[in-house]
C-alpha positions in Angstrom: 73.0 70.6 -46.2 74.5 72.1 -43.0 78.0 73.6 -43.5 80.7 73.9 -40.9 84.2 75.4 -40.8 87.1 73.4 -39.4 90.6 74.9 -38.8 92.6 71.8 -39.6 93.4 70.8 -43.3 90.9 68.3 -44.7 91.6 65.3 -46.9 89.5 62.5 -48.3 89.1 59.6 -45.8 90.3 61.5 -42.8 88.4 61.0 -39.5 88.1 63.9 -37.0 86.1 65.4 -34.2 84.1 68.5 -35.1 85.0 71.7 -33.2 82.8 72.3 -30.2 80.5 74.9 -31.8 79.9 72.7 -34.8 79.3 69.7 -32.7 76.7 71.5 -30.7 75.0 72.6 -33.9 74.9 69.1 -35.2 73.3 67.9 -31.9 70.7 70.8 -32.0 69.8 69.7 -35.6 69.4 66.2 -34.2 71.5 64.7 -36.9 72.4 61.0 -36.5 75.3 58.7 -37.5 75.1 58.3 -41.3 73.9 61.8 -41.8 75.8 64.1 -44.2 77.2 67.6 -43.7 79.6 69.9 -45.6 83.0 71.0 -44.3 85.4 73.6 -45.4 88.9 74.5 -44.1 89.4 77.9 -45.8 91.9 76.6 -48.3 89.4 76.5 -51.1 86.4 74.3 -52.1 84.3 72.2 -49.7 84.1 68.6 -48.6 81.2 66.2 -48.0 81.5 64.4 -44.6 79.5 61.6 -43.0 78.8 61.5 -39.2 80.2 58.3 -37.8 79.6 58.7 -34.1 77.9 61.1 -31.6 78.7 61.4 -27.9 77.4 63.8 -25.3 79.8 66.5 -26.5 81.7 64.9 -29.3 80.7 64.4 -32.9 83.0 62.3 -35.2 82.9 62.5 -39.0 84.7 60.9 -41.9 85.7 63.3 -44.7 84.4 62.4 -48.2 84.6 64.0 -51.6 86.1 67.4 -52.4 84.3 69.9 -54.6 86.3 72.8 -56.1 83.5 75.2 -55.5 84.4 78.9 -55.1 82.0 81.7 -54.3 84.6 84.5 -53.8 84.2 88.0 -55.4 86.2 88.7 -58.5 87.4 92.0 -57.0 89.4 91.7 -53.7 88.2 94.5 -51.5 90.3 95.0 -48.3 88.3 96.9 -45.7 90.2 98.9 -43.1 87.9 100.5 -40.4 88.4 102.5 -37.3 87.7 100.3 -34.3 84.1 100.8 -33.1 82.1 99.6 -30.1 82.0 95.8 -29.7 78.5 95.2 -30.9 79.0 97.4 -34.0 82.3 95.7 -34.9 80.7 92.2 -34.6 77.9 93.3 -36.9 80.3 94.8 -39.4 82.5 91.7 -39.4 79.5 89.4 -40.0 78.0 91.5 -42.8 81.4 92.2 -44.5 81.9 88.5 -44.7 78.5 87.9 -46.2 79.1 90.6 -48.8 82.4 89.1 -49.8 85.2 91.4 -48.4 88.6 89.8 -48.8 89.9 91.1 -45.5 89.1 93.5 -42.6 91.8 95.4 -40.7 90.8 97.1 -37.4 92.5 100.5 -37.2 93.1 102.2 -33.9 91.9 105.8 -34.6 91.8 108.9 -32.3 88.0 108.5 -31.9 87.9 104.8 -31.5 85.8 104.0 -28.3 87.4 100.6 -27.9 91.1 100.7 -27.0 92.6 97.3 -27.4 96.2 96.2 -26.7 98.2 93.1 -25.9 96.3 89.9 -24.9 93.0 91.7 -25.0 93.5 92.7 -28.6 94.4 89.1 -29.5 91.3 87.7 -27.8 89.1 90.2 -29.6 90.7 89.3 -32.9 90.0 85.6 -32.2 86.4 86.5 -31.4 86.0 88.4 -34.7 87.6 85.5 -36.7 85.0 83.2 -35.1 82.2 85.7 -36.2 83.6 85.6 -39.7 83.8 81.8 -39.7 80.1 81.6 -38.7 79.1 84.1 -41.4 81.1 82.1 -43.9 79.2 78.9 -43.0 75.9 80.7 -43.5 76.8 82.6 -46.7 78.4 79.7 -48.5 82.0 81.1 -48.6 84.8 78.5 -48.7 87.5 81.0 -48.0 87.2 83.0 -44.8 87.5 86.8 -44.8 90.9 87.5 -43.2 90.5 89.4 -40.0 93.9 91.0 -39.7 95.7 92.2 -36.6 94.8 95.7 -35.3 97.0 98.4 -36.8 97.7 102.0 -35.8 96.7 104.6 -38.3 100.3 105.0 -39.5 100.9 101.3 -39.8 98.0 100.9 -42.1 99.5 103.1 -44.8 102.3 100.5 -45.4 99.8 97.6 -45.5 97.2 98.9 -48.0 96.6 97.0 -51.2 95.8 98.3 -54.7 93.6 101.3 -55.2 93.2 103.4 -52.0 89.9 105.0 -51.2 88.8 106.9 -48.1 85.1 107.2 -47.3 84.6 110.9 -46.6 81.8 113.3 -45.8 83.4 115.9 -48.1 80.6 116.6 -50.5 83.1 117.8 -53.2 84.7 114.3 -53.3 83.8 112.1 -56.3 80.9 109.7 -55.8 82.1 106.1 -55.1 79.9 104.5 -57.8 81.3 106.7 -60.5 84.9 105.7 -59.7 84.0 102.1 -59.2 82.5 101.8 -62.7 86.0 102.6 -64.1 87.8 99.9 -62.2 88.9 96.6 -63.8 86.7 93.8 -62.6 89.6 92.2 -60.6 91.3 95.4 -59.4 92.1 95.3 -55.7 90.8 98.1 -53.5 91.6 99.1 -50.0 88.6 100.9 -48.5 89.3 103.1 -45.4 86.3 104.0 -43.2 86.2 105.8 -39.8 84.9 104.8 -36.4 81.9 106.5 -34.7 82.5 110.3 -35.2 84.7 109.6 -38.2 88.4 110.3 -38.5 89.9 113.5 -37.1 90.9 116.2 -39.6 94.6 115.3 -38.9 94.0 111.6 -39.7 92.0 112.4 -42.9 94.8 114.7 -44.0 97.4 112.0 -43.3 95.4 109.4 -45.3 95.1 111.8 -48.2 98.9 112.5 -48.1 99.6 108.7 -48.2 97.6 108.2 -51.3 94.0 107.6 -50.2 91.6 109.3 -52.5 88.4 110.6 -50.7 85.2 109.2 -52.1 81.6 110.2 -51.2 78.5 108.0 -50.8 75.8 110.6 -51.1 73.9 113.3 -49.3 72.9 111.2 -46.2 75.2 110.6 -43.2 75.5 106.9 -42.6 76.5 105.2 -39.4 80.1 104.0 -38.9 79.0 100.4 -39.4 76.7 101.1 -42.3 78.9 103.2 -44.6 81.5 100.6 -45.3 78.8 98.0 -46.1 77.1 100.3 -48.5 80.5 100.8 -50.2 81.2 97.1 -50.3 77.8 96.5 -52.0 78.8 98.9 -54.7 82.3 97.5 -55.2 81.2 93.8 -55.1 78.0 94.1 -57.1 79.6 92.1 -59.9 79.8 89.0 -57.7 
């Protein structure tokens, strides 16, 4: 059954118009009044809904029964990544949502090719949140990955949750899978990963000084958008 995210709180019996993107999708699927879809608002669980009317650009639905279905990972993993080029960030947001990351914080690093500030940063965050919502629809998540506001490297240190790990190219660092196997199933982790070209030596030293422990993924050098996803797969393999 098609699934759609809506930003307003849902309740049984409520009637509402679907967001523009969801309405277009319903029309592309050629659904008709009386057809059923699934809605979620990010507060937990999902709702059945029945299409009641379709216009040229508007689709009206009536909210039905709530199901307390959760598909979230047991372990909350908070990904913090140096801001990358737009297409790579979009791909990372999408795949991190599918894998089950709890949040993603863009970090403005020395080597970040995309320098965002002010209104431009807010628009980009809104875009990434829309990417996360679409990935949540596809993957079955009923709670959206939280795409947080962009932080500077120093601001991140005060916002990190739980165990702090830094993805590093240092071959002497412990392997991620070895450390992950020692975590409690529900232990929160903040995973810090660099942009294209990685963090500068100064940034990596500052991260270590603030409590981030370097971890290593193996002998091959992964792209900036691939490395955090490989780490997420290890950390979230228990579901």
